[in-house]
C-alpha positions in Angstrom: 211.0 162.8 161.6 210.4 158.9 160.8 207.0 158.4 159.9 205.9 154.6 160.0 203.4 153.0 157.4 200.6 153.1 160.1 201.9 156.7 161.0 201.7 157.6 157.5 197.8 156.0 156.9 196.5 158.3 159.8 198.2 161.3 158.0 197.0 160.6 154.7 193.3 160.0 156.4 193.7 163.1 158.1 195.0 165.4 155.6 192.1 164.2 152.8 188.9 164.0 155.5 190.0 166.9 157.3 192.6 168.9 156.1 194.4 168.8 159.2 197.6 166.8 159.7 198.2 164.6 162.8 200.8 166.7 164.1 201.6 167.3 168.1 198.3 168.3 169.5 196.3 168.2 166.2 193.0 166.5 166.1 192.6 163.8 163.3 189.3 165.3 161.8 186.4 167.4 162.5 184.1 165.3 164.0 186.8 164.6 166.7 187.4 168.2 166.8 183.4 168.2 167.4 184.2 166.4 170.8 180.8 164.4 170.6 181.4 160.6 172.2 179.8 157.8 170.9 179.7 155.3 173.4 179.3 151.5 172.0 179.8 148.1 172.8 181.7 145.2 170.9 180.8 141.9 171.9 182.6 138.2 171.2 181.9 134.7 172.0 186.0 134.5 171.9 187.9 134.4 175.2 191.0 136.8 175.5 192.9 133.5 175.3 191.8 133.0 171.8 193.1 135.8 169.2 189.8 136.8 168.3 189.3 137.6 171.6 192.7 139.6 172.4 192.5 141.4 169.0 189.3 142.7 169.8 190.0 144.5 172.9 193.1 145.8 171.3 191.5 146.9 168.0 188.6 148.5 170.6 191.5 150.3 172.5 193.4 151.6 169.3 190.1 153.2 167.8 189.7 155.2 171.5 193.3 156.1 171.6 193.2 157.3 168.0 189.8 159.2 168.1 191.0 160.5 171.5 187.8 159.1 173.2 185.3 160.0 170.5 185.0 156.7 169.5 184.6 154.5 172.9 184.1 150.9 172.2 183.5 148.9 175.0 184.7 145.1 174.5 183.3 142.2 176.0 185.0 139.1 174.8 184.0 135.5 176.1 179.9 135.4 175.6 179.9 138.4 178.8 177.1 139.7 176.8 175.1 136.6 176.5 175.5 133.6 173.8 176.3 134.0 170.6 173.2 133.5 169.6 171.5 136.2 172.0 174.2 138.6 170.9 173.2 138.7 167.3 170.0 139.5 168.7 170.7 142.4 170.8 173.0 143.7 167.1 169.9 143.3 165.6 167.3 145.0 168.0 170.4 148.2 168.6 171.6 147.2 172.0 174.4 145.9 170.8 176.7 148.2 168.4 179.5 145.4 167.1 180.3 142.3 167.4 182.4 139.1 165.7 179.7 136.7 165.0 179.8 133.0 163.0 177.7 133.3 159.6 177.0 129.9 160.3 175.4 130.9 164.1 173.9 134.1 162.2 172.1 132.1 159.6 169.4 132.0 162.1 168.6 135.3 161.6 170.1 135.7 158.2 170.0 132.6 156.0 172.4 133.0 154.0 175.1 134.6 155.7 176.7 131.1 156.7 176.9 129.7 152.7 180.8 129.7 153.4 180.3 127.1 156.1 178.7 124.4 154.0 181.2 121.3 155.0 184.1 120.0 153.1 184.4 123.5 150.0 187.7 124.9 151.3 190.8 123.3 150.6 193.4 125.9 152.5 193.8 129.3 153.7 194.4 130.9 149.9 191.2 129.4 149.1 189.3 131.0 152.1 190.7 134.3 151.8 190.3 135.0 147.9 186.6 133.7 148.7 185.8 135.6 152.0 187.8 138.9 151.3 186.1 138.6 147.4 183.4 137.8 145.6 181.8 135.3 148.3 182.3 137.7 150.9 180.6 140.6 149.2 177.4 138.3 148.6 177.3 137.8 152.3 177.8 141.7 153.1 175.0 142.5 151.0 172.8 139.3 151.9 173.4 140.6 156.2 172.4 144.3 155.1 169.0 143.1 153.9 168.6 142.7 158.0 169.9 145.7 159.4 173.6 144.3 159.5 176.8 146.4 158.5 179.4 144.1 157.1 182.8 144.9 157.1 183.4 142.8 154.2 187.4 142.7 154.7 187.7 142.4 158.4 186.8 138.8 158.9 188.5 137.0 161.9 189.9 133.5 161.3 188.9 130.5 163.9 190.0 128.0 161.9 189.3 124.3 160.3 187.1 122.3 162.5 188.0 119.1 164.3 186.2 116.6 165.8 187.2 115.8 169.3 185.8 112.7 171.6 186.2 111.6 175.0 185.3 108.0 174.3 186.9 106.7 171.1 189.2 108.1 168.5 187.3 109.0 165.1 188.5 107.4 162.4 185.9 106.8 159.3 182.2 107.6 159.2 180.7 104.6 161.1 182.6 105.6 164.6 180.3 108.8 164.1 176.9 106.3 163.7 174.9 107.5 167.2 177.8 109.4 168.4 176.4 112.1 171.2 178.2 115.1 169.6 177.9 118.9 170.5 177.0 121.2 167.9 176.3 124.7 167.8 172.9 126.5 167.2 173.3 126.0 163.8 171.1 124.0 161.5 173.3 123.8 158.3 176.1 121.5 160.7 173.1 119.5 162.4 171.8 118.4 159.4 175.9 117.3 158.2 176.3 115.5 161.4 172.7 113.9 161.2 173.9 112.6 157.1 177.2 111.5 158.7 174.8 109.0 161.0 175.7 110.6 164.6 173.4 112.2 167.1 173.9 115.7 167.6 172.7 118.1 170.1 172.8 121.9 169.9 174.3 123.6 173.0 175.7 127.1 173.6 179.8 127.7 173.8 179.2 128.5 177.5 177.6 125.5 178.6 180.1 123.2 176.1 182.8 122.2 178.8 180.3 121.4 181.4 178.1 119.3 179.0 181.2 117.3 178.1 182.3 117.1 181.9 178.9 115.6 182.7 178.7 113.2 179.2 175.9 115.2 177.9 177.6 114.9 175.0 180.6 112.6 174.1 182.6 114.9 171.7 182.2 118.1 169.9 184.0 119.6 166.9 185.7 123.2 166.8 188.8 124.7 165.6 192.1 123.4 167.7 192.9 127.2 168.8 189.0 127.2 170.0 189.9 123.9 171.8 192.6 125.3 173.7 191.1 128.4 174.7 188.1 126.5 176.7 190.1 124.2 177.8 188.0 121.3 176.1 191.4 118.7 176.0 190.9 118.7 180.0 187.4 116.9 179.0 188.5 115.4 175.8 191.3 112.7 174.8 191.0 112.1 170.9 190.9 114.5 168.4 190.6 113.4 164.3 191.6 115.8 162.5 189.1 116.3 159.8 188.8 120.0 159.3 185.0 119.7 157.3 184.6 123.5 157.8 186.3 126.7 158.1 184.9 128.9 160.5 185.6 132.5 161.0 183.8 135.8 162.9 182.5 138.0 160.6 183.2 141.5 162.2 179.9 143.2 162.1 177.8 146.9 163.3 174.2 147.8 163.9 173.6 149.1 160.3 171.2 152.4 161.9 174.1 152.7 165.0 176.6 152.7 162.2 175.0 155.3 159.7 174.9 157.6 162.8 178.5 157.5 163.3 180.1 160.8 160.8 182.0 159.1 157.7 185.5 160.3 158.8 185.1 158.4 161.8 183.7 155.3 159.8 186.5 155.5 157.9 189.2 154.9 160.9 186.9 152.4 162.6 186.8 150.3 159.4 190.9 151.2 159.0 191.3 149.6 162.1 189.1 146.8 161.7 190.6 145.2 158.5 194.1 145.9 160.0 193.5 144.1 163.0 192.1 140.9 161.1 195.5 140.7 159.3 197.6 140.2 162.4 194.4 137.9 164.4 194.4 135.5 161.2 198.1 135.4 161.4 198.0 134.9 164.9 195.3 132.3 164.3 197.5 130.6 161.9 200.7 130.4 164.1 198.7 128.9 166.6 197.0 126.3 164.9 199.7 124.9 163.5 201.5 124.8 166.7 198.8 123.7 169.2 198.2 119.7 168.1 202.1 119.4 169.5 200.7 121.5 172.9 197.7 119.8 173.3 199.6 116.3 172.8 201.7 117.0 175.5 198.7 117.6 177.6 197.7 114.1 176.8 195.3 114.8 173.6 195.6 112.0 171.0 195.4 113.2 167.0 194.7 111.2 164.3 194.3 112.0 160.5 191.1 111.2 158.9 190.6 110.6 155.2 187.6 112.6 154.4 187.0 111.7 151.3 184.3 109.1 152.5 182.4 111.7 155.2 181.8 113.8 151.9 180.9 111.5 149.9 178.3 110.3 152.4 176.8 113.8 152.4 176.6 113.7 148.4 174.7 110.5 148.6 172.8 111.2 151.4 171.0 114.7 149.7 172.6 116.8 152.1 174.5 119.2 149.6 170.8 119.0 147.0 168.7 119.5 150.5 170.9 122.6 151.4 170.9 123.9 147.4 167.6 124.1 147.9 167.3 126.1 151.5 170.0 128.6 150.4 168.7 129.1 146.6 170.1 129.4 143.2 171.9 133.1 143.9 173.9 132.1 147.0 174.7 128.5 146.2 176.0 130.0 142.7 178.2 132.5 144.8 179.6 129.5 146.8 180.6 127.2 143.4 181.8 130.1 141.7 184.1 130.5 144.9 185.4 127.6 145.5 185.8 126.7 141.6 183.7 123.2 141.8 180.2 122.1 141.6 178.8 120.9 145.1 176.5 117.9 145.5 
């Protein structure tokens, strides 16, 4: 019998935890044999046209199949359970068991969870994943734990590097942002950054973004290409400046009390599946972000490259980094500077 790598992992896990191999008809662990069903929900702001949304639906199905329905996580992509801030509150209250959330949005609950979302700190993906799967991710894991949230430290989804779009003009320089009405998520860190750059930011939740752009409540927004495509923002935006000003990802988190109530052997199954799907989702997003400029260009969106040096210089001169170092505190800021290998500010 040929055993695949995934199959071998399941056999090894079952053998170690329950003394039972995954042979035909066998049950993988004692908790499954007992047939106590854990029926739960997992929310996401991402639609299924985004790899983070489609892979979340997939992983819930995989966990349900592997545990023979004992772990039954219903997947709710595309803000079906409310906006991201609403879901963060639901998670803390225990009304929602699992979700993916941007640390920058969660920051309204956990002040240091968005430390990775400080503008212009990551230069490339190697830099991102060595930090988020390493010491910086562990710091965030420990920070959110103090607020009743369990984080899967090596299962962060990728959303990509954020870029600025506009319906009225291309953004080439800092001067182009003067008075520019731009939608920002409910994230004080990014609001302060764009104020320092001279823009006029407005916080609008993702479900209302398309209509806000369509009705000119705001002139532009900023998102990774995969997000711009998933929500068809190219229909209401003409220009995209490739600023890459922030790397953004989706932390995979759970309500800590609900998580602790799950037997350890089933926790191991969930964790392994989340980590495996995160690797696949990151590859999906990386490929899409590399391909989407050409694809959306054919749909009428004009792209321009940007020298981001002057943008970062403005943030330094305005005191943005100094202010946020004070807000985060020396421990969080030190973890960030250690991860990115430079002194900020």
